[in-house]
N, C-alpha and C positions, 0 to 999 in steps of 0.2 A: 188343361184347361177346360171347364164344363162349358159349351155352347149355351149360351143363355136364349130364346126369339118370344120374347114379350106378346100376348094377346093381344091384341087392339081390342079385341071385342070385349074386353075387360074394360075401356076406357072411357072416359070422357067428353062424349063425339062433336058435346057445343066445344069441346076443347081441346080436340086431339091433337092437333100442331103442337101445343102447347103440354100431352102427355108423350108427345113419339121424344120432345126432347127430353127430357126427363130421365129415359134410355138409352138413350145415342151409346153407351158405352159398353149396352149389348151386344154380341157374332151380328144377331142380326132381328129384323122382325114378322110375329106371323098373322098374319093376316085370309082368316078361313068366310070363306064361301061357300053361304046355302043356299039350296035354292028353293026350298017349299016341301022339295020332292021324294030326292032323296034322302034329308034327316025332314024329320019334322017343326023347323021354322024357317026363318029369310033375315041374313044378316046384309049381305053387302054387293055392292057393285063393281063396275068400272068406272066409271068416276069416281070415287070414294077408292081407291086405287093410285089410280088417277093422279090425285090429291094427294096424298097422301105418298111418293113421286117422286114432288111435286114438290114439298118439305123435308124432305131426305134422302142424305145416300145412303140411307139404309139398306144390307140385305135380303134383300124379300123375300120369306119363306108364305110361298100363297098356294092356302091349303082348298082344295076342291071339290068341299062336300055339293060335290053338283050327279048328273045322275049319267050327263050325255059330256063327261068331263073336252071326248073331241071340239065339242064342238065352240068350245072356248079358249084352246090351249092358245090361241095365234090370238086372240083383240086383251088376254089375259097379258100373254107374252109384253104385248104390241104399249099395254097398260105403267107395265116395270116391270113386272114381276121379273123377280130370280131364278131363283127354282117355283117350277112347281110340281103339287104331291095332289097326286090324284087317289081316287079311292077303287082297288084293285073289284071288290065289290059292283063299281059302277059300268056303266056297259060299253062297248070297247073293248075289243083286244089289244090287254096290255102291252105285248109289243110295239105294235100303232103306234097309240095316247104315246108312248118314251121318245121313240124315231119321230112324231115331232114335236115333244120339248124341244127335242136335240137337234132339229134343224134351227128353231132360234135362235138355236144357245143357250138355249140356258138348261141350269140344272132338274135333272130330274128323279121324283121323287114317290113314291105311294106305301096308300094306310091302309092299315085291318081294322077294322069295324072290332069287337073282344071276343065274340060270337066265330068270327073264322081263323081258323085253327094255320098257325104262321105257317108251317109247311105250305100254305101260298102259296108263300114272296120267292121263295129258295127260287124256282125256274127265271125270274126277276134283279135276281141280287144280283151278280155280275156286271149292268145294264145300268144298274143304276150307283143316288148318291149318298138316298138315300131313305134309309124306312120308317115311314113312323107306326108306332103302337099306337094303338088308343088306348087309354085308363079310359073310361069311361067311355056309356054309348056317345055316339056324334048329337051334336045338334043344339047342346045348350049346354055354356058356363055355369060354374061354381058348382061340379057334386063330385061324388066321393069316387073317391083312385081304389084304381081295388088292385089288393097288390098283384090279385095271381096270374100280374096281364107278366111280370119279370118274370113267369116261366119261359113266353115267347122269347122275352130280351136275348135272355140268357141261350135258347137255342141258336135266336137267328144271331148272335154272335158269333158263337159256337161256328155255325155254319159261313159262316163272313168269312174269317180272318183264314181259311183256303180259296174259298171263290171271290172276293176285297175287301179281303184287314183295314182295308181306305176309309168299309162302307160306315157315314152314322147312324144310329138311331136316337132315336127325337121321340117321345112320349108328349099325350099333349092330356088333360086333366085331368086337374085333382091332386096340381103338382102346388105341396106349400112345404118349409122346411121340414120337418119328418121326411114324407116323403115321395123328397126329392136323391135328398140316402141313399134308399137305400133305390131307386133306382139308376143310379151309376153304378152302386154298385152291381148293380144284377149286368152291367156295362151299356147304358144311356150315355150318350155324347153330347144333344141337345134335350137342352130341359123346356118345357113352353109353359113356360105359365103368364096364369091374368088374374085373375084378383085378387094374389096375395101378389104382385108387387105393382100395377096400379089403384093397389086401395089403400096401401102401406101408406104413413107417411112420409118415411122416403126411399120411394119407388131404385133411388143411384147403387141406393143400400143394397135393396133386396135385388138388384140384378149381383154385385159383387158377391155376396153370400155365393146362387147360384154360381160365378162364375167359379169362384176357389174349393168345390166339394170336386 
């Protein structure tokens, strides 16, 4: 079964607790943190993560789209993150950032933007729980899926077979019924989906669909 990580970026923040209850069957919950510097948008911060943690025991997949992730590892871990995903393109030595996450007892993941060669993440694969391959330019929801990114997924899955067979590969951006099938076929094990889940008439049904792929 495929893991599903509904992105709360597409939820109704006036009714966030209620929206989260609609996707409780998902394997995890995706939380996008944007600083307005690393990406041209600002989303949410620590207080929202703390609030989400209080209203659900779901696994929190926290994606830091910020320039200086090392400054925020501790506070987001303490706020309730179960996994911290930082960008390879962000400031700081990746080895150090991974170690900081591990020292907090959390799972570690790295994300790469569409313009970053997948080979850039290979040196860290053995030390990671997950790699997030962005299938849109990070920063805004509702963008169109970039199918050429699936070549990165295939290359990463092939590399991980010997270095870290249990590595999760996640995609984020433009995931819907059609693109999800292609992603899973390429080797994706975690699907981030926002609009097509929280915008659906029956979000739980969408979670079930993605999980079945």
